[in-house]
C-alpha positions as CSV (number, residue, x, y, z in Angstrom):
1,M,-31.9,15.6,-17.7
2,N,-32.4,15.8,-14.2
3,K,-29.9,14.4,-10.9
4,H,-31.7,11.2,-10.6
5,E,-31.5,10.7,-14.3
6,I,-28.0,11.3,-14.4
7,L,-27.4,8.5,-11.0
8,E,-29.4,5.9,-12.4
9,E,-26.7,6.2,-15.5
10,A,-24.0,6.6,-13.9
11,L,-25.1,3.7,-11.7
12,V,-25.4,1.6,-14.9
13,A,-22.1,2.6,-16.0
14,R,-20.7,1.4,-12.3
15,E,-22.1,-2.2,-12.4
16,Q,-20.8,-2.5,-16.4
17,E,-17.2,-1.3,-15.1
18,I,-17.6,-3.8,-12.1
19,M,-18.3,-6.1,-14.6
20,G,-15.3,-5.6,-17.1
21,Y,-13.4,-5.5,-14.0
22,Q,-14.6,-9.1,-13.5
23,I,-14.0,-10.5,-16.7
24,N,-10.4,-9.2,-17.0
25,I,-10.0,-10.9,-13.2
26,D,-11.3,-14.0,-14.4
27,N,-9.3,-14.3,-18.0
28,Y,-6.0,-12.9,-16.2
29,T,-7.0,-16.2,-13.5
30,I,-7.2,-18.1,-15.4
31,A,-4.6,-17.5,-17.7
32,L,-2.1,-17.9,-14.8
33,E,-4.0,-21.4,-14.5
34,E,-3.3,-22.8,-17.6
35,I,0.5,-21.5,-17.9
36,S,1.0,-23.4,-14.6
37,K,0.0,-26.7,-16.4
38,L,2.3,-26.0,-19.5
39,S,6.0,-27.2,-18.8
40,V,8.7,-26.1,-16.8
41,E,10.4,-24.5,-20.1
42,E,7.6,-23.2,-22.0
43,K,7.0,-22.1,-18.2
44,A,10.5,-19.6,-18.4
45,E,9.4,-19.2,-22.1
46,L,6.5,-17.6,-20.5
47,S,7.6,-15.8,-17.3
48,G,7.7,-12.1,-18.6
49,F,3.7,-13.0,-20.3
50,A,2.9,-14.7,-16.5
51,D,4.0,-11.5,-15.0
52,Q,2.7,-8.9,-16.7
53,L,-0.9,-11.4,-15.8
54,R,0.2,-10.6,-11.9
55,T,0.8,-7.0,-12.3
56,L,-2.8,-6.8,-14.1
57,L,-4.4,-8.7,-12.0
58,S,-4.1,-6.6,-8.4
59,S,-4.5,-3.6,-10.5
60,E,-7.9,-4.6,-11.7
61,K,-8.4,-5.8,-8.5
62,L,-7.9,-2.8,-6.8
63,E,-9.5,-0.7,-9.5
64,Q,-13.1,-2.9,-9.4
65,K,-13.0,-2.5,-5.3
66,K,-12.8,1.6,-6.1
67,A,-15.2,0.8,-8.6
68,K,-17.4,-1.0,-6.4
69,I,-17.4,2.2,-4.1
70,M,-18.0,5.1,-6.4
71,F,-21.2,2.4,-7.2
72,A,-22.2,2.8,-3.6
73,V,-22.5,5.9,-3.6
74,I,-24.0,6.8,-6.5
75,Q,-26.8,4.1,-4.5
76,R,-26.9,6.7,-1.5
77,Q,-27.4,9.0,-3.6
78,L,-30.3,7.9,-5.4
79,N,-31.9,6.3,-2.0
80,A,-31.3,9.6,0.0
């Protein structure tokens, strides 16, 4: 396997990684929307879960940004 082939595989892997983060971001966002529709009692009961979701959402957004940077780096190398 040569450098170009390895970079092409890495590009596909990064693309899948970015999509995985986006799926999680969408899931967590929708889950938080669903929780916001609940009664006051249910919201209180699920407040810990909602906090976890907000933390996960923030983390996934940050990790996706990092993956996008690495995706761009690989693209540059392929186009060099």
